[in-house]
N, C-alpha and C positions, 0 to 999 in steps of 0.2 A: 281514756285515762283522765282522772280528775286532777285538779291543780295540785293537791297535796302530793299525790303519787309522782306527778311530773316534777314537782319541786325537789323531792328527795332523790329521785333517780338522776336528774340533771346535776344536782349539787354533788352527788357522789361521783358522777362522771368527771366533773371538774377536779375533784379531789385526787382522783387517779392521775389525771394529766399533770397536776401540780406536783404530786409526790414522786411519781415513778419516772417521768421523763427527765427530771433534773439529774437523776443518777447517770444518765448517758451524757449529759452536757456539763458535768461538773468541772471540766477542765483538768481531769486527772490524766494528763499526758504521761506516757511512759517514755523514759529514756533507757531503753533496754538493748542497745546495739552492741555493747561490749563491756567487759569487766575493766578494761583499761580506762574507758571513759568514766565509769563509776568512781574510780580512784582519784580522779582530778575534777569532779563535778562537771565533766564534759567541757571543761575550758580548753579551747583550741581544737576541738574535735573535728572541725570541718577542714583541717589543714595539717595536723601533726603527722599523720600517716605512719605510725609506728607499727601497724599491722593491718591486715586486710579489712578490718571492720570500718575503716574510714570511709569506704564506699557507701555506707548507709547514711552518712552525713553529707558527703560531697563527691559525686561521681568523677569530677575532674581530678581529684587527688589520686586516682588510680595511675595517672601519668607519672607519679613520683616513684613508682616501682619499676625496677629493671629486671626482676625475676618473679616467677609465680609465687603467690602468697595465699595462705589458707589460715582461717581462724574458725574455731568452734567453741561455744561456751553456753553458759546459762546465767540468768539473773533471778534471784528470789526477791520478791517484794512483799513485805509484811506491813500491813497498815494497822495503826493503833488509833482507833477512833473512840473518843469520849463524848457522850451526850449527858450533860449535867443540868440540874436545876430546871427540869422540864415541867411545864404546866399544860395540861390538855383540857381545853374547853369543848366538851362534846355538845351534841344537839340540845340537851336540856339546858346546859349552861348558856348556850348561845340564844335559845328561845327566850329564856328568862333574863337575858342581859346581865348574867353573872349572879343573879339571886341564888341560883343553884351554883355553888362555887366550882371553879376549875379543879380537876383532879391532879394531885401531885404524882409525877411519874418517877419511878426509881431511877437513879443514875445507872448508866450502863457504859462499859468500856470494852465490850467483847463483840462489837458488830463488824469489826474489820476481819481480815483474813490474810492468808499467804497464797501467793500465786507464783508460778515458775514460768519464766519467759526464756526459751532457748533462742540461740542465734547461730548462724553459720554464714561465712563469707569466703569467696574465692575470686582472686584477681589473676588474670593471665595476660602479660604483655605480648602483643603480636609482633612488634618490631619497635624501633626507637620512637615511633610516632603514635601508634595505636595500642590500646589495651581494652580488654573486655572483662566483665565480672558478673557473677551471679550471687545472690544472697537471700536469706530469709530471716526475719526477726519481727518484733512487735512494736507498734507505735502508740497504741491506746489500750487501756484496760482498767477496770476497777471491779471490786467485789465487796459488798456489804450484806450482812444478814442479821436482822433483828429477831429476837425470840418470838415464837408464835403468840405468846401471851402479852406482848408489849402493848401497853395501854393505848397509845396513839398509833394503832396498827396501820392506818391508812397512810401514815407518813414514814413508815419503816419498810418492812417486808424484805424480799430477797432481790438483790441486783447483782448480776454476774455478767459482765460484758468484756470481751477481749477481741483484739484484731491481730491479724498476721499479714505481714508484707512479704511478697515473693518478688524479688527484683532482678532485672536484667539491665546492665548499663555498659556504656562505652566511653572512652576518653580519647582526646587528641591533643598532642603536644605541638603547639604552633611554633614555639621557639624556646630559648633557654629560660625565658621569663614567664610566658603565658601558656596555660593549659586549659582545656575546656572539656566538659563532660555532660552526658544526658542519660536518663534511664527511664524505664517503664516499671510501674508498681502494680502488681495484681494483688488486691487487698481482699482478704477473706475475713469475715467477722461472724461471731456468734454471740448470742445473748439470751438471758432469761430475766424477765421482769414479772414478779408476782406481788400483788398487793391484796390484802384481805381487809374487810371492814373491822373496825374496833368493836368491842362488845357494846359500846354505847350507840354506835351507828347501827349495829345489828338490831338493838332494841328499838331504835327509831323506825327502822324498816318494818318491824313486826307489829307496830301499833295499828297498822291498817291490814286487815286480813287479806285484802286484795294484793298486797305486796309480798305475801308469804313465799311465792316462787323465787323471789330474790334472796330470801334469807338463806344463809349457808353458802351462797355463791361467792367466789372471789370478786373483788372489785375489778381486778384485771389479772389475766394470766396469759402471758406470752412466753412459752417455754421452748428453749432451744431454737430460736429464730436464727437463720443463717443467710448470708448473701455474699456476692462477689462483685466488686467494682474495679475500675482501672484508673490509676493516677499516673503522674510523671514527676520527674525531678531533673533539674539542670544545675550546673555549677561551673565555677572557674577558680583557678589558682594563679597567683602572681608570686614569683620567686624573686625577691630583691637580690639575694645571694644565697649561699648554701646554708646560712644560719638564720635567715630572716625570710618569712613568707606569709602570705595572706590568702584566705579563701572565702568565697561567698557561694551560697547555695540556696535554691528555692525549690520547695516541694508543693505541688498541687495535689490536694486531696478532694475527691469527688463527693457529691451528695450520695449518701449511702442508704440502701433499702434492704432490710432483712425480713424474711418470711419464715413462719413456723409451719408445722405439719398441718395445722388447721386453716392455713391460708391467711392468717393474721399478719399484717405487715407494719413495720415501723420505718419511717423515713426521716433522716436527719442529715444536715450538712456537717462534714468534717472540716477542721480548720486547715488552711494553708500555712506553711511554715517557711520562714526565711532566716538565714543565719550568716553572720560574719565572724570570722575567726582569725587570730594572729598567733604566730609562733616565733620565738626569738631565743636562739641559743647564745648565751653570754660568752663572748670570746675569751679564751684562756681560762675558763672555769669549767666546773662540772654541772653548772646550773642552766636551766632554761625556764623562761616564763611564757605563759600562753593565756589566751582570753577568748571569750565569745560573747556575742549579743545575739539572742534568738527572738524572733517575733512569731507568735502563734495567733492566727486569725480567728479567734473565737467570736469576734464581733459579727461574723457572717452567720452565726447560729441564731436565726430569727424565730424559728418554730420547729416543733416536732409534729409529724403527721402520723396518726394512727388510722389504719384502714382495715375494714372487714373484721372488727372485734366481735367475738362471739363466745358463748359459754361462760359469761361473767356479767356482772351488773352493767358494766359499760358495753355497749354494742354499737356496731356500725362504724362510722368514720368520725374522728375527732381531731382537731388541730389545737395546739397549745402554743401561744406566742411567748417569746422570751426576749430578754434584753441583755445578752452577754456582752462583755467587753474583751477587747484584744488582750492577750497575755504577753509577757516579756520574761526572758531569762537573761540575767547578767552574771557571768561567771569569770573567775580568774584562778589560775593555778600555777604550780611550780613543779618542776621535775629535777631530781638530783641523780646524776649518773654516778652511783657510788663506786663501782668497779666493773670488771668484765662480767661479773655474775649477777649483780643486783642493780636495779633501778627503782628509786623511791619517788613517790608523787603525792601531792595533796591539792585540794581545791576548795573553793567556796562559790556557791551560787545563791542569788536572790531571785525568787520565782514568784511572779505576781499572779493573783487570783483571776480566774475567768469569770467568776460570778460577780455581779454588781449589786443591784437592789434586791434581786430575788435570790434567796438562800435556801438551804435544804439541810435537814438532819439526816436524810438517807445516805447522802455522800457529801459530807461537809467539805467546803473549799475555802481557802484563805491564801494570803501571801505566805510564802514558805522560805526557809533558809536551808541550804544544803551544806553539810560539813563532811568532807570526803577525804579519804586517804587510800593508798593502794601501793602495790609493788609488782615488779616483774623479776622473775628468776630465769636466767638463761640456761636452759638445759644443755645446749651446745651452741655452736655458732649459727645454727639455722632454726632453732626451735626454742620457744619460751612458754612459761606458765605465768598468767596474770591473775591477781586477786584485787578486788576493789570493794570498798565498804563506804556507805553513806548513811548518815543519820539526817533525816529530813524532818524539820521542826516547823509545824504550822502555828498560826496565831489563833487565839481564842476569838470566837465569833458569836455574837448574839443573833439568834435565828428566830424569826417570826413567820410562820406559815399559816395560811387559812384556806378554807374551802368555800368558795362563793357560789351562791345561787344565781344562775344566769338570767332568771326571770325577773327578780326584783332586787338583786344585789345583796340580799341578806346572806348571813354566814351560817353554814351548817356546823363546822367545827374549826378549831384553830389550835395551834401549839406554839409555845415559846420555849427556848432552851439556849444553853451555851454549849457550843461544840468546839472541839479541837481535834485535828487530824495530823498525826505524825506517822512516819514510816521508816523502816530500815530496809536498805537495799544492799545486797551482797552479790558479787559476781565472780565467777571462775571461768578461765578461758585458756585454751591451748592454741598457739599460733606457730606456723612453720613456713619458711620460704625455701624454694627449691627450683 
């Protein structure tokens, strides 16, 4: 293989790693455990324990139940992603150092999508000391899809990633103040990552007739990769009195490997999560205040590993280094117990970005604000319907991505743009105690 062919093939390989893997690591953590939590921006969710969904945030909180509890519901997540003012400098632009000008890319606002995340939880007290529970829900997920004719195609494409947690947990009440809990998470994930070369990159590949077999191939195509891993979670609850309590929980997430039907694999570390929550019912009123601080260990995301890539321009094994930063959620909320039938709630969260110096147009990330409201209607003394709504507003971010040649450091293509990612979350849930 001559140097020119190796230059193009290697540079395109790095482009794939830069554009596609960031979609998996963009820090788009889902909070999809309950409609109740959506309605208060998940403030206090590791300790409030108003229905069985609390076990997803803190297994120790199962000790707060004195009868069986069941919850089932779903959450819809609609992402609204805008990519504006984009300039794409393709191979000719890069080779001529801008003498051939960059291409103006049309603004787009339809690369997001809507996903549905179901959840189900069941808690069964065994006696005054012990309780057990099972549940299923989602912790991570994202979906973006750019049009096939998007000018900067190697920075767009299709990304569809989702995970599902299947949990088994137990709790133990030590005394009137302290309770402890632990659980096992079986995590199933599936994902599709497809990147195709832009028309300009395809033209560069076709300049050399020896590269013709590469023309028409996707840069990367990993379709329907799946995998199963195991994690765990632990937690504790401290009850100061019947109106004031605190909770702390830690969740370990494993390094995850997914494989598709062709034997192609993607390996990436998922972040550990820690959360502290408080709940305070204001005496002689109908009000309660609650809050949470959550840590998400995205700093552990050092690289993504591709193995056995085939049927595309990129083949074999590739590793791509990253420099993510840890994320934080800070939330505060209030609950108003209107009467025997209705409970109203609201909350606010500030959510920090997982991305640091490296940014992406395929799944934009930024600091975000959550504005949430919700309600509970008591169907009878033992069953409720919950509705929650959140508008998630991200900041505008200036993005600059490039594709580097690993041989001499030159650049094959680059793109600059302004991105903003907002989302609407809605949840509906039925809960019953018996």
